[in-house]
Phi, psi and omega in degrees: 000130180289151179276128178237177177301328184269347179238098181301155184307322186297333180278344182266351179270139177296140177060017178280150175290155179288160180294152176284123179276121188237144169245139176241127181232115178209134183277359173261108188303320181296317177296313180302310180298322180294316179296313180298317180299316180296314182290332185271331187273340179260155180274085188251355186078019180238131179241108178283108183256348177222132176225105186228152178257006179214156177298313181296325177296321177298309183296329182274349184292140183293338180272356179276139006278160180240179178291311184224135174250125172266110192241124175293135182298319189245066171289148184276069184218001177064015176263126182299143181300324179298320178297317180295314182297317178296322177295318178296317179299315179297330179278352179097009179259148175261155189236136167244126179263136174240148180193156171277345176264123182230043179280159186304313184292325178295312180296314181300315180298317180297317180292319178298329179282347177122001177296141179265004177186159177222118181240112176298147181290354176276350180281171179279162176296329178297326176295320178295319178300316179298320179294319178298315179297318178299313181298318179299328178275358180079021184245136178292132179280112185265080173266176185299315179301320181290316178300317180296319180293318182290326180282331187264001182242100176292147183302327182280358178279345180270146180294137180269078181273141175280174181301317181293322178293319177297317179298318178298318178296318179298316179297315180295317180293336180273004173112357178288152177281164177301318180298319178295319180295000000 
């Protein structure tokens, strides 16, 4: 069978593994289109089946859940990244977080919530591809920003919130008033 735009090389090879099904979520359309174009035009064994600019768009998409979600850290929706990562994990998807912010506490929080990688938007597309492949294999992508964050954040530096305190923060972050919380 000839390889076409719609049939990636990996599906045309005998005994090849199927392509990694990926969703990309970023609220900046230009960034989203660039990531999707890079992942889609090369024969990488990656099939972008969801391209959305919002969290709700991802959840409502007919192809969700996917193998790996490439998720922008700061979508304009007031939902904490930890909540999103835990929801993706519960749905059976693995998560790679991308962001222009790559501070230690941000990376540490994303990984603690279950992200298998953190790729700063200053990195190359090849770094993102490597992170997607690692996540698809169920392995944490160990790049320099992640190693630095994990080595530089002692466990006692994070606030020790109880379940009720965490729930109150989630409710407040989702738009509830203090009185409602």
